[in-house]
C-alpha positions, 0 to 999 in steps of 0.5 A, a space after each residue: 500500500 502506498 503510504 502517500 495516498 490521498 488523505 481522503 483515501 486513508 480516511 476511507 481505509 481507516 473507516 473500512 478497517 474499523 467497520 470490519 473489526 466491529 462487524 467481526 468482533 476482532 481487535 486487529 485487521 488481520 484477524 478481522 479479515 480471517 474471520 470475514 473470509 471464513 464467514 464468506 466461505 461458510 455462507 458460500 458453502 452453506 456451512 458445509 465443512 471441507 468445501 473449498 471456495 476459491 476467489 
């Protein structure tokens, strides 16, 4: 990520990261992404374990 991004883009990323953390209950972005990806995969497979979903 380019740390010299526009201030508005930085604010948007910060807000998105915060929202993701709140929505997943995670305390950091990496954990929030892992949880969100797991939930998406479970939704895509109707919760069936062992079914791999590729993007």
